[in-house]
N, C-alpha and C positions, 0 to 999 in steps of 0.2 A: 813481312810475309815470307820472304826467302829464308829468314832465320827459323821461322816456325816450321816450314816445310823441311828444311835441312835437319832440324832437331827431331821432328816426327819420324823421318826416315831412319836416322841413325838410332834413335832410342827404340823405335819399333823393331828394327832389324836385330839390335842387340838383345832385346827381350825375347824375341822369337827364337834366336839362336840358343839362348839359355833354356827355353822351353824344349827345344829339340835335343839339346845335350841331356836334359833330364830324361827324355824318352829313351835315349841311348843307355843311360845309366840303369833305367828300369829293366832293360834287356838282360842285365846281369842277374836279375831275379826271375827270369823266365817270361817276362812280359813280351808280347809280340812287337815286332818292328812296326811303327806307324805306317799305314797305307793311305797315302794322300790321293789315290785314284778315285775312290767313291766321293770324297768332297769335291774333287775336280770335276767329276761327272755332274754332280749336283749343281755346282757353280755354272757349268756350261748350259745346263738346262734352265737354270735361273735366268741367265742372260737371254734365253729364248722365251721367257715368260712362265715357265713351269716351276712352282715353288715346292709343291708337295708330291712325293712319290710313295707308293705303297711299299716298294723295296727298290732302293737305288741300284742294286745289283742287277735288277731286271730291266732297268731303263736302258734306252738306246745308248750304246757306248759312243764316246766322242774321241776324236783324234787327240793324242797327247794329254789325256786326262790326268795322268800322274803329274806331269809337269805343270798343268793348269792347277792342280790341287796344291802343289808347293807354292806356286805364285799366289794363289788365293790366300793361303796360310800366311805368307809374309805380308801381303797387302792388308789383311785384317790386323796383323800386328802393328803395322804402320798407322792404320786408321785409329786404333785404340790409343796409340802413343799421341797422335794428334788430338784426340779427345781430351786426354790429360792436359795437354798444353792449352787448349782452347778454354776448358772449364777452369783450370787453376792458374792459367796465365803463364807467360814466358818467364816470370820470376821463379816459378816452380822449377823450370829447366835449369836455372842458374843456381838455385838453392833448394834442391829437391828434399821432400819429406816422404816417408813411406806410406802414410795413410791414403793420399790421393791415388798412388799407384795400386795399393791394395783394393781400394774401392773399384777402380776400373778393371783390375785383374779379375775380381769376383763378378763384375758385370759381364765379362767375357764368358764366364761359366753359364750365365743366364742366356746369352745368345746361342750357345751350343745346345742347351737344354730345350729352349723354346722356339728356336728357328732351325738350326742345322739338323739336329737329331730327328725332330718330327718331319722335316723336309725330306730326309733321306729314308724315312719309313721306320725309324727306330722308336717312335713314340716320344712323348714329352719326357725329357730326362732319361732317355733310353729305356722307358718303361716296357717296351716290347722285347727287350733282350733278357735272356735268362740270368745274366750276370749284371743286371741293372745297378745294383748297389755298388758293386766293384767299379763299374764305369763312372758312376757319380763321384765316388771317392777319388778316383784317379783324375777326374775332371777338376775337382776342387783343388787338389794338391798341385796338379800341373799348372793350373791357371794362377795359383799363388806363386809358383815359381816364375811364371810370366811377370807377375807384379814385382817380384824381386828383381827381375831383369829390367823392367821399366825404371825402377828406382836406381839400380846399380849402374845402368848405362847412362842415365842422367847425371849421376855423380861423376862418372868417368869423363864425360865431355864437358861438365860444368859450364 
């Protein structure tokens, strides 16, 4: 069990770091810097029992919501790395293949589209945003990068 937790933490952090590096790379093309404050606020309200907001920006602010958003972001990365390990087994961690990482990486898109974005008031798959298709494309590409991070980090720690 300790090995599973260790690998989930390391693989999840590695994959999330690659995801964040990708977001920084996109800034070279004029994309805005990620703002983890709104997801942090949503997460804090989730812990208090509120899942859906009409507009997370209008919800009551919480102390340290940006830091909480970053923490939530990395905890979710660790959770999804753990899912890969539980579903495909510890053998996957020692001899990883890309398909399981891709499956889980794309599942993370679904969590954003059907849980986080509606919960923050963006609608299903950002449907209430004027640039919904751009957001969707960036979600798919970014979470594919996360999948590459899952696979690559597993390869590195073998």
